[in-house]
C-alpha positions in Angstrom: -20.2 27.3 11.6 -20.7 24.5 14.1 -22.9 22.0 12.2 -19.9 20.0 10.9 -18.5 16.6 11.7 -15.3 14.8 10.7 -15.6 11.2 9.6 -12.3 9.3 9.9 -11.9 5.9 8.3 -8.9 3.6 8.3 -8.9 0.9 5.7 -6.5 -1.7 4.2 -4.2 -0.2 1.6 -5.8 0.0 -1.8 -9.3 0.5 -0.5 -9.5 4.2 0.0 -10.5 5.2 -3.5 -13.6 2.9 -3.4 -14.5 4.3 0.0 -14.1 7.9 -1.1 -16.1 7.3 -4.2 -19.0 5.9 -2.1 -18.8 8.9 0.3 -18.9 11.4 -2.6 -21.9 9.6 -4.1 -23.6 9.8 -0.7 -23.1 13.6 -0.5 -19.7 14.2 0.9 -18.2 17.4 -0.6 -14.7 15.9 -0.8 -12.1 13.8 1.1 -8.5 13.7 2.0 -6.6 10.4 2.3 -3.1 9.5 3.1 -1.0 6.4 3.9 -0.3 5.3 7.5 1.1 2.3 9.3 -0.5 0.8 12.4 0.2 -1.6 15.2 -2.1 -3.5 17.5 -4.0 -6.6 16.4 -1.2 -7.7 14.1 1.3 -8.0 16.9 -1.1 -10.3 18.9 -1.6 -12.8 16.2 1.8 -14.5 16.2 2.4 -16.5 13.0 -0.9 -15.2 11.5 0.4 -11.6 11.7 2.1 -12.1 8.3 -1.4 -12.1 6.7 -2.2 -8.6 7.9 -0.5 -5.8 6.0 0.5 -3.0 8.4 0.1 -0.3 5.7 -3.2 1.5 5.9 -5.0 4.3 4.2 -6.5 7.0 6.4 -9.5 8.9 5.0 -10.8 12.3 6.4 -14.1 13.6 5.4 -15.8 16.8 6.7 -19.6 16.8 6.3 -22.5 18.8 7.5 -24.3 17.1 10.4 -27.4 16.3 8.3 -25.2 14.2 6.0 -23.3 12.2 8.6 -25.5 9.2 8.7 -25.8 8.7 4.9 -22.0 9.2 4.3 -21.1 7.0 7.3 -23.3 4.2 6.0 -21.8 4.5 2.5 -18.3 4.2 4.0 -19.2 1.1 6.0 -20.7 -0.6 3.0 -17.9 0.3 0.5 -15.1 -0.5 3.0 -16.9 -3.7 4.2 -16.3 -2.5 7.7 -18.9 -4.8 9.2 -16.3 -7.6 8.6 -13.6 -8.0 11.2 -10.2 -6.8 10.1 -11.3 -4.7 7.2 -11.0 -1.3 8.9 -12.3 1.2 11.4 -14.4 4.4 11.2 -15.5 7.0 13.7 -17.1 10.4 13.9 -15.9 13.6 15.6 -18.0 16.7 16.1 -16.2 19.8 14.9 -16.5 22.7 17.3 -14.9 25.3 15.0 -13.5 25.4 11.5 -12.4 27.8 8.9 -12.0 27.5 5.2 -14.9 25.0 4.7 -17.2 26.1 1.9 -20.7 26.3 3.2 -22.4 26.0 -0.1 -20.7 23.2 -2.0 -23.7 21.8 -3.8 
């Protein structure tokens, strides 16, 4: 089984459920999300850094390659990722995996 990709999305705390719901509607079989804390941009903003909450939600979604584009676009829209500071998403190709149900439709 090598036709899988992992979509990782990091959003502001409180946004994960909306993003996951959109991914499921776009065909994702499921998702895992958890809380995280990040650094980076916040430290560079000085006084404005108080406006950015460091707590984030990290979403992991494994999809078949033929679903990547639809699910990724749904994530972008639901998470408002086209706007600066709203989050970050990326795709990794999965070389090998075990335990993923091939027929989940």
